[in-house]
Structure formats: C-alpha cells, structure tokens
N, C-alpha and C positions, 0 to 999 in steps of 0.2 A: 629686216625683210618681214613683210606681213605674211599671214597664212595664205592669203590669195596669190602672194608673189611666188611661192614655192613652185618650181617646175614639176610636170609630170615625172621627169626622171628622179628628182629629189624625193617626192612623195612615194614613188614605187620603191626606191631603195630603202626609205624609212619603213614602209610597210614589210618589206622583206626581212629587215633587221629585226622588226618587232615580232614577226611570226616566228622567227627562229631562236628568239630568246637571247640574242647577242646583245652586247653593250650598245647603247644608242650613241656612244661617242665616235663610232665609225661612220655615222650617218651624216649627211650635210646638215647644217643648222637651218631649221625652219621653225617659224613659230607653231605652237600647238594649234590644233584645229578647235575652234570653239564649238561647244556642244551644249544643246539644251534637252533636258529630259523631260517627258510628258507622259504621265500614267494616270490610270483611273483610281488608283489607291496608293496610299502612303507607303506600304509595305514594298510594293513593286519598285517605287522610286527609290527607296532606300537601298534596295538590292542592286540596282543598276548604278547608282551613285557610288555605292562602295566599291564596285568593280572598276569604275572609271576614275575615281579620284586619285588613285596612286600613280595613274599612267601619265608619263610626260608627253606622250603624243597628242593629248587632248586637254582642253581647259573647260571645265565646266562653268556655265554662266549662272549667276544668282540673280541677276537683275532681269525682270520679266519684260523690260523695254528694249534690252539688248538683242540684236540680231545675230543668231547663230549661224555658223556655216553648215552645221548638220543638227537636225532634230531627231532625236531617238524617241519614237512614240511606241509605247507598250499598250497592247490591247488584247483582249480575249479573242476578238474576231473583227473582221472588217464590216462592220454595220454602218448605219447612216451617220451616226455620231463621229465615227472614225473618219468616214469619207469627208465630212465637213471639215474636219481638223486638217486632213491631208490637202484639200483643196485650198484652204486658207494659207497653209505654209507655202504652197506652190504659187499662189496668186499675189500674195502680198509682200513677198520677199524673195531673196535668191537662195534661201535656205534649202537644202536637199535633205531627204528624209530616210531614216532607217526604221523599218517597222518590225517590232518584235511581237509575234502573235502566238497565243496559246494554240489556236486552231486556225487553219486556213486552207481552203480548198482552190481548185483551178478557178472557179467563178470569182471568188473573193480575190484572187490574185489578179485576174484581169481587172477587176474594179480598182484595186490598189494601184495598178500600173497606170490606169487611165488618170488616176489622181496625182501621178508624178512620183511615186515611191522610187527610191533609187536602190534600196536593198531590203531584203526580207530574211529574218531569221526566226526560227521556231524558239519559243521560250525554252524548250528542254536542251536546245543546242548552244545556249548562251553561255560563254566563258569569257573572261576578260580579254584573253588573246584574240578570240575569234571576233568579238564585237569591235575591238579597236582596229583589226584588220578590215572589217566591213566598213567602218567609219571612214577609214583613210580611203578605201576604194570609192565609196560614194562621194567624198569631198573631191576626188580627182574627176568626177563626172562619169565614173565607171559604175557597174552595177553588180548585185550579187543575188543569187537564188540558189537554194539547195537543189541538188541534181535531181531529186524526185518531184520537186515542185516544177522544175523547168519541163520535165516529161509530161506532167499533168497539164501544164499551160499549153504545150504544143497539141496535146490531145483535145483540149477544149477549143483552142483556135481552130482546129480542123473541123470540129463539130459546129462551131458557129458559122464557119465558111459554108459547110455543106447544108445545114438545116435553116440557116437564118439569111445568110447573104446571097448565096447562089440562087435560090429560088426567086429572089427578088431582083436578080439581074445585077447586084451589087458586087463590085470588085475594083480594088485600087489598081490603076495602070500607069501612074505618072511617077514611076521610080525606075531608075536606069539599072542595068545589069550590074554596073559596078557598085552602085549603092545597095543593091541586094545582096551582092557578095560580101560587102563589108559588114552589113547587118547580120547575115548568116553566121559569119565567124564570131561576131560579138555575141550572138545569142548562144554559141557554143562555149563561151566563157573566155575568148581571147581578148587581150587588152590591145592597145593601139599598136605597139611595136610588133606583137606576134601576127596581128592581122595584116600589117604591112608586109611582113616577111612572107607570109603565105600567099599573098596575091602579088608579090613582086612589086609593090607599090612603095612610094615614100610615105612616111608617117604624115607629112603634110596633106598628101593626097586623101589619105584615110580620114584625117580630121575635116578636110574640105567636104568629103562625101556626107559625112555625119552631120556637119553643119547645114548642108544643103537640105537634107531630109528634115532636120528639126525646124529650119526656118520655114520650108514649104508647108509643112503640116502643123506648125505652131506647137511643137512638142518641147517640153522643158529640159530634157536630158536624153542620154544615150539609152537608158533603160526604157523610157517611154517610146523612143524610136524603134527599138527592137520590138517591144510589145505591140505596137502599132502594125508593124510589118507582119508580125505572126497572126495577128487578129485579122488582117486583111488576106491572109493566105498567101503572102508574097515570099516568105521564106520558109 
C-alpha cells in the first residue's frame, strides 16, 4: 500500500498512536509519509532532520528531484522569499506544507494561508511528537494552527472585512449554509468525523461540501478553504 493509499481512518489512528507514545504495532500498516525539509541554514535543517529521522511514521527524502507528500519549511518569518517557496510547492506539485516559523503574526498567517500552507508551528513549540502529529494531519488534508494564532487570524479577518472589503462593497455570497457550517467547525479544530457528528451529516456529505468549496474557489486544501471563508467574513 502506498502512502497515498492509506485511508483517513488509518492515518488518524496512526496519529493517535504516535501522540500517545504507544507501540506502532497496534496501528494499521501504512507506508511512511515522504517528507522534504527546507531551511535557510544548515543548523536548522540538522535539528529538524535529527527529530524526524528516527520516526517510523515519516521517511525523509534525500533526492531533490523526488516529490514529497509533505514539505517542512523552516523560516524566521513569512517574507517574500518564503511566499515564493510556498507558492512553488503549491503550484508545481501535490505537496502539502508545514511551516515552522520563528515569528509569525496574523497578517503573515493570512499570507501563508493564501499560499496554501497546511499547518503552522512556532519554532519554540517544535518537538518530535508534535511535528510528526502535524505532518500526519497535513498529509490527511487537515490543518493545524496554535490556538492563539487562530484567535489572531479571526481578529485580522474581521479587521480586513470591516476596513478593506466592506467599504468597497466586497463580500463573498456564493457559499451555502451547509458549507459555512462545515468550515466553521473545521476552523474550530474539528476533523471530518467530529464535524459530521456535530452537524448530523455523513462524512461523505462533509467531504462533498469541502470539495465543492475548494473546487469553486480553486483552493488547494481544507486549510486554505477555512482561511478563505474567514478572510471573506463568512464564518
């Protein structure tokens, strides 16, 4: 079975097993997630590689021509150079991105979301367990944000709506109540199963709503869909 062939349930169980430090023997057999690490300095790369190398859930790529399932990008901040790297990963492959940032504010977070970032971790919060858990989430098409950054993002989205979009009469209106409800729960950290349970939908219905939004607005993943909805003041 290839990494892409693992089901959501299998990877979710693998993530749960990893997070609780139990033997991976109880998890379904799935291929390790292929990961590429990109940094601006050799010391940062060495640190991330040292954390990931012993982990059976991931397989680090050494061939620069190989396409990783997840890119771990380490940067001090979301500047123009980082945005170019993020956009290149989004546009030229199916690779999803985890951003490890030394400093990041709400404006930079919006910029990163627009570039297709699937997960964000502050450098001071990086541990092997946490990083692997986020990589698995992002590989599943889910997202990750620290709670305080989510609060900043919501505040920034509200400011943009009030100060930039509303004065120009701009507001997205082509999203159904069902799609908004799904995205609202996703923004609060729910996965597919818990979103379906909360709304009394099937998981297939939740996935269909997400797919409809991503297709309509040409968004690369769930995180970008949530960020778009928040940026437009829809959730």
